[in-house]
C-alpha positions as CSV (number, residue, x, y, z in Angstrom):
1,X,2.1,-46.1,-3.2
2,X,5.0,-43.9,-4.4
3,X,6.3,-46.8,-6.5
4,X,2.9,-47.2,-8.3
5,X,2.8,-43.4,-9.0
6,X,6.3,-43.5,-10.4
7,X,5.5,-46.4,-12.7
8,X,2.2,-45.0,-13.9
9,X,3.7,-41.6,-14.5
10,X,6.7,-43.0,-16.4
11,X,4.5,-45.2,-18.6
12,X,2.1,-42.4,-19.4
13,X,4.9,-40.0,-20.3
14,X,6.6,-42.7,-22.2
15,X,3.5,-43.4,-24.3
16,X,3.1,-39.7,-25.0
17,X,6.7,-39.7,-26.2
18,X,6.0,-42.7,-28.4
19,X,2.9,-41.1,-30.0
20,X,4.7,-37.8,-30.6
21,X,7.7,-39.5,-32.0
22,X,5.5,-41.5,-34.3
23,X,3.8,-38.3,-35.6
24,X,7.2,-36.7,-36.2
25,X,9.1,-39.6,-37.7
26,X,6.5,-41.9,-39.2
27,X,3.1,-40.4,-39.8
28,X,4.0,-36.9,-41.1
29,X,6.6,-38.3,-43.5
30,X,4.0,-40.7,-44.8
31,X,1.5,-37.9,-45.2
32,X,4.1,-35.7,-47.0
33,X,4.7,-38.4,-49.6
34,X,1.0,-38.4,-50.5
35,X,-0.5,-36.2,-53.2
36,X,-1.2,-32.7,-52.0
37,X,-5.0,-33.2,-51.4
38,X,-4.5,-36.4,-49.4
39,X,-1.5,-35.0,-47.5
40,X,-3.5,-31.9,-46.4
41,X,-6.6,-33.9,-45.6
42,X,-4.6,-36.4,-43.5
43,X,-2.8,-33.6,-41.6
44,X,-6.2,-31.8,-41.0
45,X,-7.7,-35.0,-39.7
46,X,-4.7,-35.7,-37.5
47,X,-4.8,-32.2,-36.2
48,X,-8.4,-32.5,-35.2
49,X,-8.0,-36.0,-33.6
50,X,-4.7,-35.4,-31.8
51,X,-5.6,-31.8,-31.1
52,X,-8.4,-33.1,-28.9
53,X,-6.4,-35.7,-27.0
54,X,-2.9,-34.3,-26.6
55,X,-3.7,-31.3,-24.4
56,X,-5.2,-33.7,-21.8
57,X,-2.2,-36.0,-22.1
58,X,0.3,-33.2,-21.7
59,X,-1.4,-31.6,-18.8
60,X,-2.1,-35.0,-17.2
61,X,1.5,-36.0,-17.6
62,X,2.7,-32.8,-16.0
63,X,0.2,-33.2,-13.1
64,X,1.5,-36.7,-12.4
65,X,5.1,-35.5,-12.5
66,X,4.2,-32.7,-10.0
67,X,2.5,-35.2,-7.7
68,X,5.6,-37.4,-8.0
69,X,7.9,-34.5,-7.2
70,X,5.9,-33.6,-4.1
71,X,5.3,-37.1,-2.8
72,X,8.9,-38.1,-3.5
73,X,10.6,-35.0,-2.3
74,X,12.5,-36.8,0.4
75,X,13.5,-39.7,-1.9
76,X,16.3,-40.0,-4.3
77,X,15.9,-38.5,-7.8
78,X,13.6,-35.6,-6.7
79,X,15.8,-33.1,-8.6
80,X,15.5,-35.2,-11.8
81,X,11.7,-35.3,-11.4
82,X,11.5,-31.5,-10.9
83,X,13.7,-30.9,-13.9
84,X,11.5,-33.3,-15.9
85,X,8.5,-31.3,-14.8
86,X,10.2,-28.1,-15.9
87,X,10.8,-29.6,-19.4
88,X,7.1,-30.7,-19.6
89,X,6.1,-27.1,-18.7
90,X,8.4,-26.0,-21.5
91,X,6.7,-28.4,-23.9
92,X,3.3,-27.1,-22.9
93,X,4.4,-23.5,-23.4
94,X,5.9,-24.4,-26.8
95,X,2.7,-26.1,-27.8
96,X,0.5,-23.2,-26.8
97,X,2.7,-20.5,-28.4
98,X,4.1,-22.3,-31.5
99,X,2.3,-25.4,-32.5
100,X,-1.4,-24.9,-31.5
101,X,-1.9,-21.7,-33.6
102,X,-0.7,-23.6,-36.7
103,X,-2.7,-26.7,-35.8
104,X,-5.9,-24.7,-35.2
105,X,-5.6,-23.2,-38.7
106,X,-4.6,-26.4,-40.4
107,X,-7.3,-28.6,-38.9
108,X,-10.0,-26.4,-40.6
109,X,-8.4,-26.6,-44.1
110,X,-9.8,-28.4,-47.0
111,X,-8.4,-28.7,-50.5
112,X,-10.8,-25.9,-51.4
113,X,-9.9,-23.4,-48.7
114,X,-6.3,-24.0,-47.8
115,X,-4.0,-21.1,-48.1
116,X,-1.3,-20.9,-50.7
117,X,1.5,-21.3,-48.1
118,X,-0.1,-24.4,-46.3
119,X,3.0,-26.5,-47.0
120,X,5.3,-23.9,-45.5
121,X,3.1,-23.7,-42.4
122,X,3.1,-27.5,-42.1
123,X,6.9,-27.6,-42.4
124,X,7.2,-24.9,-39.7
125,X,4.9,-27.0,-37.5
126,X,7.1,-30.0,-38.1
127,X,10.3,-28.1,-37.1
128,X,8.7,-26.9,-33.9
129,X,7.4,-30.4,-33.3
130,X,10.9,-32.0,-33.6
131,X,12.1,-29.6,-30.9
132,X,9.1,-30.5,-28.7
133,X,9.8,-34.2,-29.2
134,X,13.4,-33.6,-28.1
135,X,12.2,-31.8,-25.0
136,X,9.7,-34.5,-24.0
137,X,12.3,-37.3,-24.7
138,X,14.6,-35.5,-22.3
139,X,11.8,-35.2,-19.7
140,X,11.1,-38.9,-20.1
141,X,14.8,-39.8,-19.8
142,X,15.0,-37.9,-16.5
143,X,12.0,-39.8,-15.1
144,X,13.5,-43.1,-16.1
145,X,16.8,-42.1,-14.5
146,X,15.0,-41.0,-11.4
147,X,13.6,-44.5,-11.1
148,X,17.1,-46.1,-11.3
C-alpha cells in the first residue's frame, strides 16, 4: 500500500511541476509575444482556469506528501519526504502571499479596464512564479530521491 501511495504522490506532484513549468517557460512567453490585447486576454483566461484548479492540486499534493511521511516514517527516505512537504508548504505560502493577489486582479481585467501597469504586474507574477517553480521542482526531486 505504501508503494502505491509513493507512486501516486510522485506522479501527481510531477504532473503539477510539469504544468507549472509549462506555464513559466512555454505559455507565458507565447502570451507575451502576442499583441497587448491578446496577451492580456490569454493571461486573464489562464488565471481564471488555472486559478480554479491549482489550489486543489497544491493542497492535494501536500496532503499526499503528509500521508506518505506519516505512513513511511519507519522507512528509508522519510526525511526527504518531510523536507519535500516543507517545500510544498513554502510554495503554498508563496502562492497565497505573492501570486494569488496578482492573479485575482489579473483574471478580471479586460482590454477596457486593465490598469496602466498591467504588464509590470504580470512581470512581477512571472518572477514569483519562477521561484515557485524552483521550489516545487526541488520538492519533486526529493520525492523521487526518497523512492530510490
